[in-house]
N, C-alpha and C positions, 0 to 999 in steps of 0.2 A: 757618839761620844766612845773613845778607845781608852782603855786605859793599862798598865802595866805595874804589877808588884816590883819592887827593887830586889827581891828573893830572889829573881833572875841572875843578878850579878855579885848580890853578897846578902848574907846572913843577918848582919847587925850593922845599920847605917850609923856612922859617924861622919864628923867633918871631913876626913879624909875621903870618902866617898861622894862629895858634893858633886865631882864632877859627871856623875851617873844622871842627873838632874837634867842639865841641857842636853845630854845625849839621848835621853828619851824624847823631848820635844823634837830634836833632830831625826827621830826614828819615824815621827808623825803620830805619836800619841796626844791625847788631850788632857789626861791627867796621870797622876802616879801615886802608888801607895807605898809609904815608907814604913819598912818593917821595924817595930820596936821590940825587939828580943831583949834587948839589954835594958836595964832599968836607969842607966847612967844617964846624968845631966844633960839634957838635950835642949837645945837653942831654939825653941819654937818660934819667935819672933822673927829670928835672922833666917829661919827655913823658909816660913811665910812669906817674908818680903823677896826673897830667893825665888820661891815658886811662882809668885805674882810677876817677876820680874822675866822670867822665862815664858809666860802665859799658861803654865800650868796649873790643873788644879790638885 
């Protein structure tokens, strides 16, 4: 299993970076780590659904 942290592309994950998750899958990774630098409200259920939809963990 291979994963990648979105820190490679962004310092703080927001909805505007949602396009990165499908890109990670296309690059061949099995899982993704989402950086949570900012404590701004985060839509966990939406993200969980999006990750499952792409097949990433």
